[in-house]
Structures are given as C-alpha cells and as structure tokens.
C-alpha positions, -999 to +999 in steps of 0.1 A: -157+023+022-134+042-001-119+076+008-127+089-026-164+082-023-194+104-017-205+085+014-171+089+030-166+126+021-200+138+028-213+114+054-187+093+074-159+119+077-180+148+089-197+124+114-165+111+129-150+146+132-181+160+149-184+131+172-147+130+180-144+167+190-180+169+203-173+142+229-144+163+242-168+191+250-195+169+266-175+141+282-140+131+293-110+133+270-104+096+275-134+087+253-117+098+222-102+064+215-136+047+220-152+071+195-125+064+169-127+027+175-165+028+170-162+046+137-133+024+126-154-007+130-183+011+113-159+019+084-149-018+081-185-029+086-196-009+056-172-027+032-167-061+048-195-068+072-191-106+070-155-104+081-159-080+111-162-109+135-128-123+123-112-089+129-128-087+164-118-122+174-083-121+161-078-087+177-090-101+211-067-131+207-036-110+201-045-087+229-044-118+252-013-131+236+005-098+242-004-099+279+007-135+282+040-129+265+048-100+289+036-117+321+045-153+315+082-151+309+088-189+310+064-196+282+065-163+262+080-181+232+051-205+231+025-177+232+044-159+204+043-191+183+006-194+189+000-158+178+022-161+147+004-194+137-030-178+142-022-147+121-003-164+094-029-192+093-058-168+088-038-149+062-028-181+044-064-195+044-082-164+031-055-152+007-040-184-007-064-213-003-082-206-036-049-204-054-035-236-040-067-256-046-069-243-082-033-253-088-039-287-072-071-293-092-052-284-124-025-309-116-051-336-108-069-330-141-037-333-160-032-367-145-067-378-153-083-373-119-113-352-111-106-320-092-116-315-055-148-296-048-141-262-033-162-232-023-144-200-033-131-181-003-136-143-003-106-122+008-113-100+038-104-064+030-072-052+045-062-085+060-026-083+047-021-050+065-037-055+099-021-090+101+013-075+098+004-048+124-007-074+149+025-094+143+046-064+149+028-059+182+034-094+196+070-095+183+078-062+198+064-072+231+083-105+229+115-087+222+109-063+250+110-032+228+074-024+237+050-029+267+018-048+262-014-027+263-036-033+293-065-013+278-082-034+251-098-004+235-064+011+229-051-021+213-082-025+192-078+010+179-041+003+170-053-026+149-084-010+133-077+027+131-097+035+100-073+058+081-048+030+076-069-001+083-074-011+046-042-003+028-016+010+053+008+024+059+018-006+081+023+011+115+047-005+139+033-007+175+065+008+189+060+038+165+024+046+176+021+032+211+028+066+228+003+083+205-026+061+216-027+079+249-004+109+247-012+125+213-023+162+212-047+176+187-043+212+174-057+235+148-024+236+130-023+198+128-060+198+117-053+223+089-022+203+077-043+171+078-070+186+056-043+198+031-026+164+031-059+147+025-068+170-003-034+165-019-040+127-019-075+130-031-064+151-061-037+126-069-062+097-068-092+112-085-074+134-111-042+116-119-043+080-109-078+075-123-069+091-156-037+070-160-057+039-149-083+045-176-056+043-202-038+014-186-070-007-182-079-004-218-044-013-231-040-043-208-075-054-217-069-053-255-066-085-275-028-091-280-034-091-318-046-054-315-015-044-294+016-029-309+049-016-295+039+020-289+006+011-273+023-015-251+048+010-238+021+035-233+001+010-212+032+000-192+040+037-185+004+045-177+003+017-151+036+027-137+022+061-130-012+048-119+001+025-092+024+052-078-002+080-077-029+056-066-011+040-037+008+072-026-025+090-027-040+065-003-010+070+020-013+108+018-050+106+026-044+082+055-016+104+069-039+134+066-068+117+083-045+107+111-034+143+116-071+154+120-072+133+152-036+140+165-019+110+150+014+111+131+015+081+108+048+071+091+056+082+055+052+054+030+068+069-001+098+091-009+099+098-046+105+062-057+108+070-094+138+092-086+157+061-074+191+054-090+191+016-082+166-010-073+180-010-038+173+027-036+138+021-051+129-002-022+141+024+003+116+048-012+087+026-023+061+012+002+086+020+030+064+006+058+063-028+040+100-030+030+111-020+064+088-045+080+103-074+060+138-061+068+133-060+105+110-089+111+122-114+085+155-104+067+175-096+099+161-126+119+171-148+090+207-136+094+206-105+072+240-099+057+260-112+087+267-147+074+285-143+041+275-134+006+258-166-003+235-166+028+228-129+022+216-136-013+194-165-002+179-143+025+172-116+000+156-141-024+134-155+004+123-120+015+113-109-020+096-141-030+074-136+002+070-099-006+056-109-040+033-134-025+022-109+001+007-089-027-015-117-040-020-154-047-009-154-083+022-166-102+026-130-116+032-116-081+056-144-072+075-137-105+074-099-097+089-105-063+116-128-077+124-103-104+131-075-079+150-099-057+173-109-085+181-073-093+188-066-056+211-096-055+229-085-087+234-050-073+248-064-041+272-087-060+284-059-083+284-030-059+258-011-079+237-006-048+261+021-037+243+055-044+268+078-027+283+091-060+267+115-085+285+100-115+261+088-142+231+095-119+208+103-148+217+071-166+212+051-134+179+068-127+167+060-163+178+024-161+162+019-127+129+033-141+131+010-171+136-020-148+107-010-125+084-003-154+090-038-169+084-053-135+050-036-133+039-055-164+042-087-144+023-071-115-005-058-137-010-088-159-038-114-152-014-143-157+021-151-168+010-157-204-004-122-207+028-108-191+050-126-216+028-116-246+027-080-234+065-078-229+070-095-263+051-067-280+070-041-260+103-053-272+093-063-308+088-035-332+052-034-346+028-007-358-010-010-357-038+016-360-054+030-329-082+008-316-117+023-309-115+015-272-082+032-267-093+062-287-121+067-262-096+064-233-072+089-248-094+119-243-081+154-235-086+151-197-068+117-194-039+129-217-035+161-197-034+144-163-011+117-176+013+143-190+011+161-156+020+128-139+050+123-162+067+152-145+074+129-115+101+112-137+120+145-142+118+164-109+148+164-085+149+134-063+146+154-031+116+176-042+083+170-025+052+189-035+034+184-002+065+194+017+066+226-002+029+233+005+035+226+042+062+253+044+044+277+068+069+305+064+064+307+026+034+330+018+032+315-017+030+280-003+003+290+021-016+306-007-012+275-029-023+252+000-055+273+006-062+273-032-058+236-033-084+231-006-108+257-020-106+247-057-093+211-059-116+197-032-148+208-050-134+198-084-125+163-071-159+160-055-175+168-088-155+141-105-165+116-079-201+125-082-197+120-120-183+085-115-147+093-125-130+076-096-123+039-089-113+018-059-077+019-047-054-008-062-041-019-029-076-026-015-071-060-032-042-069-010 
C-alpha cells in the first residue's frame, strides 16, 4: 500500500486513526499497540500478502533470540550468530539469489554449458529495512545497550510499525524502545503530524512525480536519440526525483508516527547542500549511513588501526551499501564510486568542512559528483550507464524527441524549476522546520494553508493518476 494512494488516504488512514483513538475511549490504553500492530500487518498484507508469513515467523524468531541472548549469558554469542545468519540468509536469498543465478548461468553459457533451471524469486517489500531493524535489536541486546522485550506485541510493533515498515527510516531499537510503552499522544503532535505528512505528500505527488516523468523518458530513450543537453537534463531530473521522492516518504513516515505519539528519527538534512561527499553521507539517508557506521564500520576497526585499514573498512562498507540497494552491478559500482571519493577525501583532508573558504565551489563540485553517481544508480545496467555518461561528457546536439516533448509540459517544468531551488538555498534552511515554528504567525498561516489547499490538490492529482510508487519500495 502506497501512502500516496486513494485507498491509503481515504480508507486505511482514517480507519486506523478512528480505531486507535476509539479504543482509548472504549477499552484500556494498553490496547493501542495491539491496534497499531493489527493495522500494520493489514498494511503489509495489502501489498505483500504472500510474504506476511515470513515477516511473522522471522519476527517471532528474533523475539526468542533476544530473550535467549539476555537470559543465557554463556551462549549469548551463539544466539546472536543464529539470529544474524537467519536475517542475512533471508535477505541474501530473496534479494540476491536471482542475480547470482543469472550471473552463474551467463558464465556457464560462455563456457558451452547449459544454464541451471531457476524459478524467479520475488523480493518481499521492505525486507532490507525490517531486516536491519531486527539486527539492530539483537545486537543492542547482545551489547547490553538495550533490554529484550518481554511483550511480543511490543516487539512485533517495533518491527512492523506501518509508517516506516516499507522504506524506513531505519529505527534503532534503542531509539524507540521507550516510546513503545511510554509515548504520549497530544493534539499538538497530531497537528504537526498532519502538517508533516502533507508536506511529504506534496513533495512526492507534485515535485518528485514531475521530475520522475522527465527522468523516465530520458533514461528510456534510445542512446542514438540522446544528446548532451537532454542527458544532463535527465541526470538532473533524477537527482531531484530521488531526493524529493525518498525524503517525501521519510516526511510522511515521521508525520504518521507523530499522529500516534511516536517520534521517528530524521533521515535527511539538506544533502544537496553538502560541501564534500563525507558531508553528503552525513545528510543523506542518515538512518542507513549511521547504521553501517555503528554496526559494521566501527566493529571492523573504524579508523583506529591506521590509514590503510581505515580505507579498506570504508571500501567494504560502501560496497555493501551499494549492494544493500539492489542486486545489480550498477548498485555495486555506485557504492564503490562513493567509497572511492570518501577514501580520497580522507587521504587529502578534503573531508574537513569546518572552514567557509571556497564553500560555493565545494558545494557545486560535490553536487556534480553526486549527480554523476546517480546515473549509475538509475541505469538498468553498466552499459547504459557508460553510454549515458558518454553522451553527458561528449558535445552533441539533436532535436527534441516526441516522447520528451510530451514529458516537458508546463506542469512538469514548473515543478522541476521549483525543485531546483533546493540547490541554492542555505545549507541550514528547512522548509518544514519553518512551518513548524509555532511562534511565527506567518508560519502557522502557511502551515494551515498547506493543509487546506495542498492536500486537496494532491488528492486530485492522485485521483487523476499523476502519482507513482516510491523509488525505495524496490529496496
């Protein structure tokens, strides 16, 4: 189920709000987690019914592993290993089996053998996200930084909470454990949640979808019909699309959490204002980059064992970060690409962002590097990525294709130009933070106007079929 869909906006969301607050009037307050868990499973059932059993069984297994790790001190390392193998095994099978079999078959065919028979495995929605959440739980319990949950409903809700179940943010157990029992709902939080949700919905339906319409056409063109200006337009459109699409989901998830008293972690902090690739990864998909830092990079040794080992650790982390996004050589290359720039910045000292000197040049350079990287991320295969980049950096001039002329309509151009402002705004400016300023009458008026005008407009666009699934639903 997609947040920007009619069934979610006009069916599921009103039902869960009414049920959640209605049970507080009719029954005990302790039922609120059970109500949310029921609707979270219903949410997952709608889009991935055949995989709900996997989510249920793996959740129950990690619930038991957490208790065993805490209560069986002599064998807690063994229980941790079992949990990690279970989670990584499921993720590897569903996400990478097709890729490895296809590569193996290609290799066998090249040597004159027949390929192995294989039934294509369908990827369960959200498995990359809830797997990392469950891993953070068992690791935190093993480290002693969190207590295992006795109540299985509370643990299941932590894993399956519907606002962030499909595409994050990845919520650490230590971050949310206290909220599972001790959160407090309020009208103020409810209003802020509605505003944050509407903010994200507008970013998705209006801006990300418009930029995506342009990017999809350009990346879908025959390379012979692509010239330099259109290639750069496509790369820039996708650069904007993936940010506004993914940050929109995070905004909507955070807003939905606030409706029920949860405070979910921020996932973006103006990443296109970064002045280095190191700075970019402190701002982009923060919950993922910090997860890799704390659960992989630091355990590998971090930067404590000399420059060579540090660079190796960074390369390992970003190769795995690339593969986390998908089973394709393009994602591996994208991760390695960012890892190499991070290593280069560490070796040269360019990761230091304390000074203001040449900040504009560094910001523009970082944006250029990131934009080129998104070409690998968006391309279907490495051949397309190389061809696309070749056109970008080789001067050519061709007439506008018919397909692109349809995509470059007034609405798409207007919203893409609106999106372009994100490149030029101050690095510490946040639109939603401004709208959340309760003491500013203009901000309060703008927030109310957004809810009253943008919400109906976005709903009309959705009813007209102008929205699309979130990009990170694939991961």
